[in-house]
FIGUGU-332536 format. One record per atom (N, C-alpha, C): residue in three letters; x, y, z. Coordinates in steps of 0.2 Angstrom, whole numbers, padded with zeros to 4 digits, always signed. Layout:
ALAXYZ;...
This chain:
MET+0487-0533+0124;MET+0488-0526+0123;MET+0483-0522+0128;LYS+0485-0516+0130;LYS+0481-0512+0134;LYS+0477-0507+0130;ALA+0470-0506+0132;ALA+0466-0501+0129;ALA+0462-0498+0134;VAL+0460-0491+0133;VAL+0455-0488+0137;VAL+0448-0489+0133;ARG+0444-0492+0137;ARG+0437-0494+0134;ARG+0432-0490+0137;VAL+0426-0489+0134;VAL+0420-0486+0137;VAL+0414-0491+0136;HIS+0411-0493+0141;HIS+0406-0498+0141;HIS+0399-0494+0142;GLN+0399-0488+0145;GLN+0393-0484+0145;GLN+0396-0476+0145;THR+0392-0472+0143;THR+0394-0465+0142;THR+0393-0461+0149;GLY+0397-0456+0149;GLY+0397-0452+0156;GLY+0404-0448+0156;GLY+0405-0447+0163;GLY+0411-0443+0164;GLY+0418-0447+0164;PRO+0423-0445+0166;PRO+0429-0448+0166;PRO+0429-0455+0170;GLU+0425-0456+0175;GLU+0424-0462+0179;GLU+0422-0468+0174;VAL+0420-0467+0168;VAL+0418-0473+0164;VAL+0423-0476+0160;LEU+0429-0472+0160;LEU+0435-0475+0157;LEU+0438-0481+0160;ALA+0439-0486+0157;ALA+0441-0493+0159;ALA+0448-0495+0156;LEU+0453-0496+0159;LEU+0459-0498+0156;LEU+0459-0506+0156;GLU+0459-0509+0150;GLU+0458-0516+0150;GLU+0463-0519+0146;ASP+0464-0526+0147;ASP+0469-0530+0143;ASP+0464-0533+0138;LEU+0467-0533+0131;LEU+0463-0536+0126;LEU+0468-0540+0122;PRO+0465-0545+0118;PRO+0470-0549+0114;PRO+0473-0545+0109;THR+0479-0546+0107;THR+0483-0542+0102;THR+0480-0545+0095;PRO+0477-0540+0091;PRO+0475-0542+0084;PRO+0480-0544+0079;GLU+0478-0549+0075;GLU+0482-0551+0069;GLU+0481-0546+0063;PRO+0486-0543+0060;PRO+0484-0539+0054;PRO+0482-0543+0048;GLY+0477-0541+0045;GLY+0474-0544+0039;GLY+0478-0542+0033;PRO+0476-0544+0027;PRO+0479-0541+0021;PRO+0478-0534+0020;GLY+0484-0531+0018;GLY+0484-0523+0018;GLY+0484-0520+0024;GLU+0485-0523+0030;GLU+0485-0520+0036;GLU+0492-0521+0040;VAL+0493-0517+0045;VAL+0499-0518+0049;VAL+0497-0517+0056;LEU+0501-0521+0061;LEU+0501-0520+0068;LEU+0506-0515+0070;VAL+0504-0510+0074;VAL+0508-0505+0076;VAL+0509-0505+0083;LYS+0515-0505+0086;LYS+0516-0504+0093;LYS+0516-0497+0095;LEU+0511-0494+0098;LEU+0511-0487+0100;LEU+0516-0485+0105;LEU+0519-0480+0104;LEU+0524-0477+0109;LEU+0522-0471+0112;ALA+0517-0467+0108;ALA+0514-0461+0111;ALA+0507-0461+0108;ILE+0503-0458+0112;ILE+0496-0457+0109;ILE+0494-0450+0111;GLY+0489-0448+0108;GLY+0486-0441+0109;GLY+0478-0442+0111;VAL+0476-0438+0115;VAL+0469-0438+0117;VAL+0466-0432+0113;ASN+0461-0434+0108;ASN+0458-0429+0104;ASN+0452-0426+0107;TYR+0450-0420+0106;TYR+0444-0417+0109;TYR+0438-0421+0108;ILE+0438-0424+0102;ILE+0432-0428+0100;ILE+0431-0434+0104;ASP+0436-0437+0107;ASP+0436-0442+0112;ASP+0432-0440+0118;THR+0432-0434+0120;THR+0427-0432+0126;THR+0420-0432+0124;TYR+0419-0430+0117;TYR+0412-0430+0115;TYR+0409-0438+0115;LYS+0414-0442+0112;LYS+0412-0449+0112;LYS+0410-0452+0119;ARG+0415-0451+0124;ARG+0414-0453+0130;ARG+0408-0451+0134;ARG+0406-0444+0132;ARG+0400-0441+0135;ARG+0393-0443+0132;GLY+0394-0446+0126;GLY+0388-0448+0122;GLY+0386-0443+0117;LEU+0389-0437+0117;LEU+0387-0432+0112;LEU+0389-0434+0105;TYR+0393-0438+0104;TYR+0395-0441+0097;TYR+0394-0449+0098;PRO+0388-0451+0096;PRO+0386-0458+0098;PRO+0390-0463+0094;MET+0392-0468+0098;MET+0396-0474+0096;MET+0393-0480+0098;PRO+0394-0486+0095;PRO+0391-0492+0097;PRO+0396-0494+0103;LEU+0392-0496+0109;LEU+0396-0498+0115;LEU+0397-0506+0114;PRO+0403-0508+0117;PRO+0408-0504+0120;PRO+0413-0501+0114;PHE+0417-0496+0116;PHE+0421-0494+0110;PHE+0428-0492+0114;THR+0433-0491+0110;THR+0440-0490+0112;THR+0441-0483+0110;LEU+0444-0479+0114;LEU+0445-0472+0113;LEU+0452-0471+0109;GLY+0453-0466+0106;GLY+0460-0465+0103;GLY+0460-0464+0095;GLU+0462-0459+0093;GLU+0462-0457+0085;GLU+0469-0456+0083;GLU+0474-0454+0088;GLU+0480-0452+0086;GLU+0486-0456+0089;GLY+0491-0458+0086;GLY+0496-0461+0089;GLY+0503-0461+0084;ALA+0508-0463+0088;ALA+0514-0464+0084;ALA+0518-0470+0087;GLY+0521-0474+0083;GLY+0524-0480+0085;GLY+0528-0484+0080;VAL+0529-0490+0081;VAL+0533-0494+0076;VAL+0529-0500+0073;VAL+0530-0501+0067;VAL+0527-0507+0064;VAL+0530-0513+0066;GLU+0526-0518+0069;GLU+0528-0524+0072;GLU+0527-0530+0068;LYS+0521-0529+0064;LYS+0519-0535+0060;LYS+0516-0532+0053;VAL+0517-0536+0048;VAL+0513-0534+0042;VAL+0509-0540+0040;GLY+0502-0538+0038;GLY+0498-0543+0036;GLY+0499-0546+0029;ASP+0497-0552+0028;ASP+0498-0555+0021;ASP+0495-0552+0015;
């Protein structure tokens, strides 16, 4: 799967598009294939370090998609 990750805080240049392993859903979870995503204003705060997050982190709080797998 692809994800936009942040390994250090800063401007837009710190955004990194990465390939990550597709997670397996656990009990009570689902795996959703995202078809559309939204960039929330809080994402810019996180990227800039104004809303501290443990590094590295993946941006994105909003999305719409299709359930691909249901956990046990």
